N, C-alpha and C positions, 0 to 999 in steps of 0.2 A: 283288352280294349286298348286302342291306340290313343290314349289320352294321358296328359301329363299334369292336368289340373282339373278342378271341378268345372271350370269354364269350358275346357276342351270336351269333357265328358258330356256336359249338357248340350253342347252344340251337336255332337255326334248322335246322341239319343234323340234330340229333337228332329234332326234330319231323317234318321231311319224311321222313327215313328210316323212322321208326316208322309214319307214315301209309302210305307206299308198301308196306312189309312187310305190313301188315294188309290193305290194299286189293287188292294184286296177288299176294301169296304168292310173292315173289321174295327173293333175297338181295341186300342192298345195304349198302355201307359206304363210308366216306371212305378213299380209297386213297393220297392224298398231299396235300401242301400243308396239313398239320396245324397248322403254326405261323404260317400266313399268315392274317390276320384278314379279308381281303376276297376270298379265293379258296378254292375247294374242288374236289377231283376225286372224283367218286363212281364206284364200280364196281357194276354191276348184273348179276346172273346169273339166268337163267331156264332151267329144265330142262323139256323136254317131248319126246315122240316126234314132234312136228310142228313143223318150223321155221317154218311160217306162223303157228302159234299164238304162238310166242316173238316173232316179228316184230310181231304184233298187240299183244302185251302191252308190249313195249318202246316201241312207238309211243304207246300209251296212257300209259305212265309219262312219256315225254318231254312229252306234252301236259299231263299233271298237273303236272309241275315248271314248265313254261312258264307255266301259268295262275297259279302262285303268284307274286305280285308282289314277294316278298322276294328272289327269285333270278333270275338271268339265265343262260341257256344260251349258252355261247360256242362250244364245240366238242363234236361228237358223234363218237365212234369206235366202230365195231361190229366185233367179232371173232366169227367163226363157228366 
């Protein structure tokens, strides 16, 4: 993460989560690591009657985050 303080981190996370909510119509929030300035864990929820649609949206979100050079994806965990 391209942050050097908690203030930087919160600004980056707020920006990315708002953009993801608007673009993909999913729920997203920081779920832990709130007080660590260089690490964040995000939770994303997608609801649909089609699991393939949710898989597609989650993949697009991962690509969207990966394209943002302020962040680095370290681990992805999917729960169905």
